[in-house]
N, C-alpha and C positions, 0 to 999 in steps of 0.2 A: 423613579417614574416609569410602569408599566404599564402598557395599552392592551384590555381586552375587548375582544368584537363582540358582538352581540347580535342577537337575531334580528335584530333591525339596521338594515345595509349603513352605514356611514355613522353607526350613532356606537358611541367606545365607550366602556368602565375603564377608567384610569387610578392604578391602585401607587398611592404617593407611599412614602417613609412615614413612620412615627418613630422619634428618639424617643424612648424613655428614659428616667433616672428618678431619683428621690424628690426632686422637686416637682416634676409631671412629664409633660412631655412638650414635642418641640416636633411642628411640622411646615414645609414650606407650601403654602395654600397653589401660590401661582409660580412657575417660570417658564417663560417664554423659552426659553432654551430646551429643556426639558420636554413642554410640551409639542414643540416641535421634532424635537428626537424620536419621540414617542410615537406620537402621532402621523409625521411627515408634512406637519399640516403648518404654515405660518399668517395664524390669525390675527388682527390687529383687532383685540376687545376694546368698546369704545365706553360701556357705560358697568358700571357694578352696581348689581340692586340686593339687599336683604327685607328679607321678611319673616317675620316670627307669627308663628300660627297657633294656637289651641290643639289640644286634644279633637282629634273627630271634624277639625276642620279640614274642609277638601276645595281645592281652589285649581280652576284648569274646568276645562279646557282650551288653554289659551296658545293662540297664534298672531302673527301678523302678515297680512298681503302687502303686496307691491316692497314693502321694506323686508323681508320675514330675517328675522334674527337666530343666529345660531348662540348656543347657550353654555355656558359647561357650569354646571350645579354641583354646589356640594352645601351637605349641613354639618353646621358649625355647632349646635349645639339638638340634642333629641335624635328623633328620626321619623324618616316618612319613608312611605310606598310610592315611589315616584312613575309616573307613568308616562309615554312617548308613543304618537300617533303618526304614522309616515304617511305624511299628506302629498309626496313626490308623486304626478301620474308617473313618471317614467322609471322610476326606484323599481328594483326586484321586491323592496318588502311594503311595496304601495298597501295603504289600508292596514296593515297590521300592526298591531301596538306590542307596547312589552313594558312590564314592571322590574323594579329596583328597588329594593331597601336600600337607604344612604342614613347613615347616622355619623355622629359624631367623630364615634371611635376605629372607626375601620380606613380614616385616612383615605376615602375614594370620592371621585367627582368623577360625574356622568358629562362627555359631551354629547349635545347634540347638535348636528349641525341644522341649517338652514333648511325650512320646509317642513318641521312638524309641530305638529300640537304639544301642549305640554301642562301637565298638572300631577296635582300630590296630595296625598293624604296624611295629617299630621296622625302619627300611632304612640307617639310621648306626650307628656302632660302640656308641651309645648315644644315647639321647635323653631330652629332661625336655619332659612336658606338664605345661601349666600350664592348667586351666580353672577357671572360677567357674559354679556352679553356684544355681538358682533355688530347689531345698528341700534339705534337710540330708539327709546321706545315712541312710538308714533299713536297716540289716541288714534286717528282717522284711519287709518291701517287696523287696528288691531280685531279681533275674531273670537269667536267660541264656539268650541263643539262641545255637542253635549255632554257631560261627564258621564252621564246613564245613559246612551243612546244603544237602545238593544239592539242594534247592526253590529256592534263594536263586541258586545259581548267581554267588556273591561272587567274582570275579578278584580275588585279595590279591594278584597280582603276587609268587607264591612262586616265588623259587629253590631252595631245600633246607625240608624240613620245619621247622615253627615251632615257636620254645618257647611252649608252655599249659600255664596252672596247672590243676589239677585240675578245680578249679569250671569251669573253659571247657570242660574234653571231656566234661564230663557235665550240659553245656549242654541247654536242650528242643530240640526238632524245630518248625520251624513250625506246624505242624500241630495243637503240644502248648500252644503258648504263651499265655499269659493276652496280650490285647493292650486297646487301648485303645477307648471309643467313639468 
């Protein structure tokens, strides 16, 4: 596993190995040892999540206050455009966003430390996103930053109107949200 730095402080794109042969392929989805060696982080993941989304579904931008979640995100089937927004006031990349194309064939994973809003747009007919989190989901702490906030100018690479849940349509704008120290 190799860790590649990104434009967002603390966000890493992790490149795993795919082993192909005539039967298909094999890859390790997660190795605590390899993650620690590649990133220098010894993370205790407590919850695994899986979502399936149709083409043009946009989920996000979600985050938790009080119990912020670090996330290790991987696409098991299909392809997404994954977006992270830095909500940490003390971060050198505070207020900036970055987008990453993640797909099942790349063996890449994305590490988002606690303090980021996260969302993705499904680019393929469907996509299965698997992510490990550092804290449990807590509905009472969940918040949503509007995916289309004009002050963020996120380029979602949209070619049509996305399919968005009501809670994401009702998300808060940048100047209204709760942020991290």
